[in-house]
VOMIPA-404506 format. One record per residue: residue number from 1; x, y, z of N, C-alpha, C in turn. Coordinates in Angstrom, 1 decimal, always signed. Layout:
% VOMIPA-404506
ATOM  resi    n.c1    n.c2    n.c3   ca.c1   ca.c2   ca.c3    c.c1    c.c2    c.c3
ATOM   NUM       X       Y       Z       X       Y       Z       X       Y       Z
...
//
This chain:
% VOMIPA-404506
ATOM  resi    n.c1    n.c2    n.c3   ca.c1   ca.c2   ca.c3    c.c1    c.c2    c.c3
ATOM     1   +83.2   +88.8   +83.1   +84.4   +88.2   +83.1   +85.3   +88.7   +84.2
ATOM     2   +85.4   +90.1   +84.4   +86.3   +90.6   +85.5   +85.8   +90.2   +86.8
ATOM     3   +84.5   +90.0   +87.0   +83.9   +89.5   +88.3   +84.6   +88.2   +88.7
ATOM     4   +84.7   +87.3   +87.7   +85.2   +85.9   +88.0   +86.7   +86.0   +88.3
ATOM     5   +87.4   +86.9   +87.7   +88.8   +87.0   +87.9   +89.0   +87.5   +89.4
ATOM     6   +88.3   +88.6   +89.8   +88.4   +89.1   +91.2   +87.9   +88.1   +92.2
ATOM     7   +86.8   +87.4   +91.9   +86.3   +86.4   +92.8   +87.3   +85.2   +93.0
ATOM     8   +87.8   +84.8   +91.8   +88.9   +83.8   +91.9   +90.1   +84.2   +92.7
ATOM     9   +90.5   +85.4   +92.5   +91.7   +85.9   +93.3   +91.4   +85.9   +94.8
ATOM    10   +90.2   +86.4   +95.2   +89.8   +86.5   +96.5   +89.8   +85.0   +97.1
ATOM    11   +89.2   +84.1   +96.4   +89.1   +82.7   +96.8   +90.5   +82.2   +97.0
ATOM    12   +91.4   +82.4   +96.1   +92.8   +81.9   +96.3   +93.5   +82.5   +97.5
ATOM    13   +93.3   +83.8   +97.7   +93.8   +84.4   +98.9   +93.3   +83.8  +100.2
ATOM    14   +92.1   +83.6  +100.2   +91.5   +82.9  +101.4   +92.0   +81.5  +101.7
ATOM    15   +92.3   +80.8  +100.6   +92.9   +79.5  +100.8   +94.3   +79.4  +101.2
ATOM    16   +95.1   +80.6  +101.0   +96.4   +80.7  +101.3   +96.7   +80.5  +102.7
ATOM    17   +97.6   +79.6  +103.1   +98.0   +79.4  +104.5   +98.5   +80.6  +105.2
ATOM    18   +99.2   +81.6  +104.5   +99.7   +82.7  +105.1   +98.5   +83.6  +105.6
ATOM    19   +97.4   +83.6  +104.8   +96.2   +84.4  +105.2   +95.7   +83.8  +106.5
ATOM    20   +95.7   +82.5  +106.7   +95.2   +81.9  +107.9   +96.1   +82.2  +109.0
ATOM    21   +97.4   +82.4  +108.8   +98.3   +82.9  +109.9   +97.8   +84.2  +110.5
ATOM    22   +97.3   +85.1  +109.7   +97.0   +86.4  +110.1   +95.7   +86.4  +111.0
ATOM    23   +94.9   +85.3  +111.0   +93.7   +85.2  +111.8   +94.1   +84.6  +113.2
ATOM    24   +95.3   +84.1  +113.4   +95.7   +83.6  +114.7   +96.3   +84.7  +115.4
ATOM    25   +95.5   +85.4  +116.3   +95.9   +86.6  +117.0   +97.0   +86.3  +118.1
ATOM    26   +96.9   +85.1  +118.7   +97.9   +84.8  +119.7   +99.3   +84.7  +119.1
ATOM    27   +99.4   +84.1  +117.9  +100.7   +84.1  +117.2  +101.1   +85.4  +116.8
ATOM    28  +100.2   +86.3  +116.4  +100.6   +87.6  +115.9  +101.2   +88.4  +117.1
ATOM    29  +100.8   +88.2  +118.3  +101.3   +89.0  +119.4  +102.5   +88.4  +120.1
ATOM    30  +102.9   +87.2  +119.6  +104.1   +86.6  +120.2  +105.4   +87.3  +119.7
ATOM    31  +106.1   +88.0  +120.5  +107.3   +88.7  +120.1  +108.4   +87.9  +119.6
ATOM    32  +108.3   +86.6  +119.9  +109.5   +85.7  +119.5  +109.0   +84.8  +118.2
ATOM    33  +108.0   +85.2  +117.5  +107.5   +84.4  +116.4  +108.5   +84.3  +115.3
ATOM    34  +108.3   +83.2  +114.6  +109.2   +82.9  +113.4  +108.3   +83.0  +112.1
ATOM    35  +107.0   +83.2  +112.4  +106.1   +83.3  +111.3  +106.3   +84.6  +110.5
ATOM    36  +106.4   +84.5  +109.1  +106.7   +85.7  +108.3  +105.5   +86.7  +108.4
ATOM    37  +104.3   +86.2  +108.3  +103.2   +87.1  +108.4  +103.0   +87.8  +109.7
ATOM    38  +103.2   +87.0  +110.8  +103.1   +87.6  +112.2  +104.3   +88.6  +112.4
ATOM    39  +105.4   +88.2  +111.9  +106.6   +89.1  +112.1  +106.3   +90.4  +111.3
ATOM    40  +105.7   +90.3  +110.2  +105.5   +91.5  +109.4  +104.5   +92.4  +110.2
ATOM    41  +103.5   +91.9  +110.8  +102.5   +92.7  +111.6  +103.3   +93.4  +112.7
ATOM    42  +104.2   +92.7  +113.4  +104.9   +93.3  +114.5  +105.8   +94.4  +113.9
ATOM    43  +106.4   +94.2  +112.8  +107.2   +95.2  +112.1  +106.4   +96.5  +111.9
ATOM    44  +105.2   +96.3  +111.3  +104.3   +97.4  +110.9  +103.9   +98.2  +112.2
ATOM    45  +103.6   +97.4  +113.3  +103.3   +98.1  +114.5  +104.4   +99.0  +115.0
ATOM    46  +105.6   +98.4  +114.9  +106.8   +99.3  +115.3  +107.0  +100.4  +114.5
ATOM    47  +106.7  +100.2  +113.2  +106.8  +101.4  +112.3  +105.9  +102.5  +112.5
ATOM    48  +104.6  +102.1  +112.9  +103.6  +103.1  +113.3  +104.0  +103.9  +114.6
ATOM    49  +104.7  +103.2  +115.5  +105.2  +103.8  +116.7  +106.2  +104.9  +116.3
ATOM    50  +107.2  +104.6  +115.5  +108.2  +105.6  +115.0  +107.5  +106.7  +114.3
ATOM    51  +106.5  +106.4  +113.5  +105.8  +107.5  +112.8  +105.1  +108.5  +113.7
ATOM    52  +104.5  +107.9  +114.8  +103.9  +108.8  +115.7  +104.9  +109.7  +116.5
ATOM    53  +106.1  +109.1  +116.7  +107.1  +109.9  +117.4  +107.7  +110.9  +116.6
ATOM    54  +107.8  +110.7  +115.2  +108.5  +111.6  +114.3  +107.6  +112.0  +113.1
ATOM    55  +106.4  +112.4  +113.4  +105.3  +112.6  +112.4  +105.7  +113.6  +111.3
ATOM    56  +106.1  +114.7  +111.6  +106.2  +115.8  +110.6  +107.5  +115.7  +109.7
ATOM    57  +108.6  +115.4  +110.3  +109.9  +115.4  +109.6  +110.5  +114.1  +109.5
ATOM    58  +110.1  +113.0  +110.2  +110.6  +111.7  +110.1  +112.0  +111.7  +110.8
ATOM    59  +112.7  +110.5  +110.7  +114.0  +110.3  +111.4  +115.2  +110.7  +110.5
ATOM    60  +114.9  +111.0  +109.3  +116.0  +111.3  +108.4  +116.2  +110.3  +107.3
ATOM    61  +116.5  +110.8  +106.1  +116.7  +109.9  +104.9  +117.9  +109.0  +105.2
ATOM    62  +117.6  +107.7  +105.1  +118.5  +106.6  +105.3  +118.6  +106.2  +106.7
ATOM    63  +117.9  +106.7  +107.7  +118.0  +106.3  +109.1  +116.8  +105.5  +109.5
ATOM    64  +115.9  +105.2  +108.6  +114.7  +104.4  +109.0  +115.0  +103.1  +109.6
ATOM    65  +115.9  +102.4  +108.9  +116.2  +101.0  +109.4  +116.9  +101.0  +110.8
ATOM    66  +117.8  +101.9  +111.0  +118.4  +102.1  +112.4  +117.3  +102.4  +113.4
ATOM    67  +116.4  +103.3  +113.1  +115.3  +103.6  +114.0  +114.5  +102.3  +114.3
ATOM    68  +114.2  +101.6  +113.2  +113.5  +100.3  +113.4  +114.2   +99.3  +114.3
ATOM    69  +115.5   +99.1  +114.0  +116.3   +98.2  +114.8  +116.3   +98.6  +116.3
ATOM    70  +116.4   +99.9  +116.6  +116.4  +100.4  +118.0  +115.0  +100.1  +118.6
ATOM    71  +113.9  +100.2  +117.8  +112.6  +100.1  +118.3  +112.4   +98.5  +118.6
ATOM    72  +112.9   +97.7  +117.7  +112.8   +96.2  +117.9  +113.5   +95.8  +119.2
ATOM    73  +114.7   +96.4  +119.5  +115.3   +96.1  +120.8  +114.5   +96.6  +121.9
ATOM    74  +114.0   +97.8  +121.8  +113.2   +98.4  +122.9  +111.9   +97.6  +123.1
ATOM    75  +111.3   +97.1  +122.1  +110.1   +96.3  +122.3  +110.3   +94.8  +122.3
ATOM    76  +111.6   +94.4  +122.4  +112.0   +92.9  +122.4  +111.4   +92.1  +121.3
ATOM    77  +111.5   +92.6  +120.1  +111.1   +91.8  +118.9  +112.4   +91.2  +118.4
ATOM    78  +112.7   +90.0  +118.9  +114.0   +89.4  +118.8  +114.3   +89.1  +117.3
ATOM    79  +113.3   +88.3  +116.6  +113.6   +87.9  +115.3  +113.7   +89.1  +114.3
ATOM    80  +112.9   +90.1  +114.4  +112.9   +91.2  +113.5  +114.3   +92.0  +113.7
ATOM    81  +114.8   +92.0  +114.9  +116.1   +92.7  +115.1  +117.2   +91.8  +114.6
ATOM    82  +117.1   +90.5  +114.8  +118.1   +89.6  +114.4  +118.2   +89.6  +112.9
ATOM    83  +117.1   +89.6  +112.2  +117.0   +89.5  +110.8  +117.2   +90.9  +110.1
ATOM    84  +117.3   +92.0  +110.9  +117.5   +93.3  +110.4  +116.4   +93.7  +109.4
ATOM    85  +115.1   +93.5  +109.8  +114.0   +93.8  +108.8  +113.7   +95.2  +108.7
ATOM    86  +113.5   +95.6  +107.4  +113.0   +97.0  +107.2  +111.5   +97.0  +107.4
ATOM    87  +110.9   +98.1  +107.0  +109.4   +98.3  +107.3  +108.5   +97.3  +106.4
ATOM    88  +109.1   +96.7  +105.4  +108.3   +95.9  +104.5  +107.0   +96.6  +103.9
ATOM    89  +107.1   +97.8  +103.8  +106.0   +98.7  +103.2  +106.6  +100.0  +102.9
ATOM    90  +106.6  +100.3  +101.5  +107.3  +101.5  +101.0  +106.7  +102.8  +101.6
ATOM    91  +105.4  +102.7  +101.8  +104.7  +103.9  +102.4  +105.2  +104.2  +103.8
ATOM    92  +105.2  +103.1  +104.6  +105.7  +103.3  +106.0  +107.2  +103.6  +106.0
ATOM    93  +108.0  +103.0  +105.2  +109.4  +103.3  +105.1  +109.7  +104.8  +104.8
ATOM    94  +108.9  +105.3  +103.8  +109.1  +106.7  +103.4  +108.5  +107.6  +104.5
ATOM    95  +107.5  +107.2  +105.2  +106.9  +108.1  +106.2  +107.9  +108.1  +107.4
ATOM    96  +108.5  +107.0  +107.8  +109.5  +106.9  +108.8  +110.7  +107.8  +108.5
ATOM    97  +111.2  +107.7  +107.2  +112.4  +108.5  +106.8  +112.2  +110.0  +106.7
ATOM    98  +111.1  +110.3  +106.0  +110.9  +111.7  +105.6  +109.7  +112.4  +106.2
ATOM    99  +109.0  +111.7  +107.0  +107.8  +112.3  +107.7  +106.6  +112.5  +106.8
ATOM   100  +105.7  +113.3  +107.3  +104.4  +113.6  +106.6  +104.6  +114.1  +105.2
ATOM   101  +105.5  +115.1  +105.0  +105.6  +115.7  +103.7  +106.2  +114.8  +102.7
ATOM   102  +107.2  +113.9  +103.1  +107.7  +112.9  +102.2  +106.7  +111.8  +101.8
ATOM   103  +105.9  +111.5  +102.7  +104.9  +110.5  +102.5  +103.8  +111.1  +101.5
ATOM   104  +103.4  +112.3  +101.7  +102.5  +113.0  +100.7  +103.1  +113.1   +99.4
ATOM   105  +104.4  +113.3   +99.3  +105.1  +113.4   +98.0  +105.0  +112.0   +97.3
ATOM   106  +105.3  +111.0   +98.0  +105.2  +109.7   +97.4  +103.8  +109.3   +96.9
ATOM   107  +102.8  +109.7   +97.7  +101.5  +109.4   +97.3  +101.2  +110.2   +96.0
ATOM   108  +101.6  +111.4   +96.0  +101.3  +112.3   +94.8  +102.1  +111.9   +93.6
ATOM   109  +103.2  +111.3   +93.8  +104.0  +110.8   +92.6  +103.2  +109.7   +91.9
ATOM   110  +102.4  +108.9   +92.7  +101.6  +107.9   +92.1  +100.2  +108.4   +91.7
ATOM   111   +99.6  +109.3   +92.5   +98.3  +109.6   +92.3   +98.1  +110.6   +91.1
ATOM   112   +98.9  +111.6   +90.9   +98.7  +112.6   +89.9   +98.9  +111.9   +88.5
ATOM   113   +99.9  +111.1   +88.2  +100.0  +110.4   +86.9   +98.8  +109.4   +86.7
ATOM   114   +98.4  +108.8   +87.8   +97.3  +107.9   +87.7   +96.0  +108.6   +87.2
ATOM   115   +95.7  +109.8   +87.8   +94.5  +110.5   +87.4   +94.7  +110.9   +85.9
ATOM   116   +95.9  +111.4   +85.5   +96.1  +111.8   +84.1   +95.9  +110.6   +83.2
ATOM   117   +96.4  +109.5   +83.6   +96.3  +108.3   +82.8   +94.9  +107.8   +82.6
ATOM   118   +94.0  +108.0   +83.7   +92.6  +107.7   +83.6   +92.0  +108.6   +82.7
ATOM   119   +92.3  +109.9   +82.7   +91.7  +110.9   +81.8   +92.1  +110.6   +80.4
ATOM   120   +93.3  +110.1   +80.2   +93.8  +109.9   +78.8   +93.5  +108.4   +78.3
ATOM   121   +92.9  +107.6   +79.2   +92.7  +106.2   +78.9   +94.0  +105.5   +78.6
ATOM   122   +95.0  +105.8   +79.3   +96.3  +105.1   +79.1   +96.4  +103.9   +80.0
ATOM   123   +95.9  +102.7   +79.6   +95.7  +101.5   +80.4   +97.1  +101.0   +80.8
ATOM   124   +98.1  +101.2   +80.1   +99.4  +100.6   +80.5  +100.0  +101.4   +81.7
ATOM   125   +99.8  +102.7   +81.7  +100.3  +103.5   +82.8   +99.4  +103.2   +84.0
ATOM   126   +98.1  +103.1   +83.9   +97.2  +102.7   +84.9   +97.6  +101.4   +85.6
ATOM   127   +97.9  +100.4   +84.8   +98.3   +99.1   +85.2   +99.6   +99.2   +86.0
ATOM   128  +100.6   +99.9   +85.4  +101.9  +100.0   +86.1  +101.8  +100.7   +87.5
ATOM   129  +101.0  +101.8   +87.6  +100.9  +102.4   +88.9  +100.1  +101.6   +89.8
ATOM   130   +99.1  +100.8   +89.4   +98.4   +99.9   +90.2   +99.3   +98.8   +90.7
ATOM   131  +100.1   +98.3   +89.9  +101.0   +97.2   +90.3  +102.1   +97.7   +91.3
ATOM   132  +102.6   +98.9   +91.0  +103.6   +99.5   +91.9  +103.0   +99.9   +93.2
ATOM   133  +101.9  +100.6   +93.1  +101.2  +101.0   +94.4  +100.9   +99.8   +95.3
ATOM   134  +100.4   +98.7   +94.7  +100.0   +97.5   +95.4  +101.3   +96.8   +96.0
ATOM   135  +102.4   +96.8   +95.2  +103.6   +96.2   +95.7  +104.2   +97.0   +96.9
ATOM   136  +104.0   +98.4   +96.8  +104.5   +99.2   +97.8  +103.9   +98.9   +99.3
ATOM   137  +102.7   +98.2   +99.2  +102.1   +97.9  +100.5  +102.8   +96.7  +101.2
ATOM   138  +103.4   +95.9  +100.4  +104.0   +94.7  +101.0  +105.5   +94.6  +100.9
ATOM   139  +106.1   +95.6  +100.3  +107.6   +95.6  +100.1  +108.1   +97.0  +100.0
ATOM   140  +109.3   +97.2  +100.6  +110.0   +98.5  +100.5  +110.8   +98.5   +99.2
ATOM   141  +110.2   +98.6   +98.1  +110.8   +98.4   +96.8  +111.9   +99.4   +96.5
ATOM   142  +111.8  +100.7   +97.1  +112.7  +101.7   +96.8  +113.9  +101.6   +97.7
ATOM   143  +114.0  +100.6   +98.5  +115.2  +100.4   +99.4  +116.3   +99.5   +98.7
ATOM   144  +115.9   +99.0   +97.5  +116.9   +98.2   +96.7  +117.1   +98.7   +95.4
ATOM   145  +118.3   +98.6   +94.9  +118.6   +99.1   +93.6  +117.7   +98.6   +92.5
ATOM   146  +117.4   +97.3   +92.5  +116.5   +96.7   +91.5  +115.1   +97.3   +91.5
ATOM   147  +114.6   +97.6   +92.7  +113.3   +98.3   +92.8  +113.3   +99.7   +92.3
ATOM   148  +114.4  +100.4   +92.6  +114.5  +101.8   +92.1  +114.7  +101.8   +90.6
ATOM   149  +115.5  +100.9   +90.1  +115.7  +100.9   +88.7  +114.4  +100.5   +87.9
ATOM   150  +113.7   +99.5   +88.4  +112.4   +99.1   +87.8  +111.4  +100.3   +87.8
ATOM   151  +111.3  +100.9   +89.0  +110.3  +102.0   +89.1  +110.8  +103.2   +88.2
ATOM   152  +112.0  +103.6   +88.3  +112.4  +104.7   +87.6  +112.3  +104.5   +86.0
ATOM   153  +112.7  +103.4   +85.6  +112.7  +103.1   +84.1  +111.3  +103.1   +83.6
ATOM   154  +110.4  +102.2   +84.1  +109.1  +102.0   +83.6  +108.2  +103.2   +83.9
ATOM   155  +108.4  +103.8   +85.0  +107.5  +105.0   +85.4  +107.8  +106.1   +84.5
ATOM   156  +109.1  +106.4   +84.3  +109.5  +107.6   +83.4  +109.1  +107.3   +81.9
ATOM   157  +109.3  +106.1   +81.5  +109.0  +105.7   +80.2  +107.5  +105.9   +79.9
ATOM   158  +106.7  +105.4   +80.8  +105.2  +105.6   +80.5  +104.7  +106.9   +80.8
ATOM   159  +105.3  +107.6   +81.7  +104.9  +109.1   +82.0  +105.3  +109.9   +80.7
ATOM   160  +106.5  +109.6   +80.1  +106.9  +110.4   +79.0  +106.0  +110.1   +77.9
ATOM   161  +105.6  +108.8   +77.7  +104.7  +108.5   +76.6  +103.3  +109.1   +76.8
ATOM   162  +102.9  +109.1   +78.1  +101.6  +109.7   +78.4  +101.6  +111.2   +78.1
ATOM   163  +102.6  +111.9   +78.4  +102.7  +113.4   +78.2  +102.8  +113.6   +76.7
ATOM   164  +103.5  +112.7   +75.9  +103.6  +112.9   +74.5  +102.2  +112.8   +73.9
ATOM   165  +101.4  +111.8   +74.3  +100.1  +111.6   +73.8   +99.2  +112.9   +74.2
ATOM   166   +99.4  +113.5   +75.3   +98.6  +114.7   +75.7   +99.0  +115.8   +74.7
ATOM   167  +100.3  +116.0   +74.5  +100.7  +117.1   +73.6  +100.2  +116.9   +72.2
ATOM   168  +100.2  +115.6   +71.7   +99.7  +115.4   +70.3   +98.2  +115.6   +70.3
ATOM   169   +97.5  +115.2   +71.3   +96.1  +115.4   +71.3   +95.8  +116.9   +71.3
ATOM   170   +96.5  +117.7   +72.2   +96.3  +119.1   +72.3   +96.6  +119.8   +70.9
ATOM   171   +97.7  +119.4   +70.3   +98.2  +120.0   +69.0   +97.1  +119.8   +67.9
ATOM   172   +96.7  +118.6   +67.8   +95.6  +118.2   +66.9   +94.3  +119.0   +67.1
ATOM   173   +93.8  +119.0   +68.3   +92.6  +119.7   +68.6   +92.7  +121.2   +68.4
ATOM   174   +93.8  +121.8   +68.7   +94.1  +123.2   +68.4   +94.1  +123.5   +66.9
ATOM   175   +94.7  +122.7   +66.1   +94.8  +123.0   +64.7   +93.5  +122.7   +64.0
ATOM   176   +92.7  +121.8   +64.5   +91.4  +121.5   +63.8   +90.4  +122.7   +64.1
ATOM   177   +90.5  +123.3   +65.2   +89.5  +124.4   +65.5   +89.8  +125.7   +64.9
//
């Protein structure tokens, strides 16, 4: 059954017109494009340039968007600058702002609880971290209050529940032996 779900998902992605936009390389390199997918690729390329320039410490917390806008002007990405687009990727946004150490912190915030959840077979926490980790690829969720609120509430709720289950399991196993 899971095979059919994954195969069906891949099939639907391949039929999506936005996926076909990504295969049109001429459109992707057009700096005046109006295509959302092509514009996102240009934004990501500019994000990587900023990361290369400020790898270890980043540009500073809250300054990522200004650095991106300056890079758009420098590289003549008209529509991205006009629309004031952020990185559209939480990992890139965090890397731009806080550098390597902030990026590693973000990854660890997701990875450590994920490993614990797998060990404890906490499928709800595994699902939440997978959903959030996947959405971080396509959106800067933590740049908006609604994203921060969603992440903070559900992440903490399920982390607390997971740690409570670990403590109960440890308490029971210690008292039985």
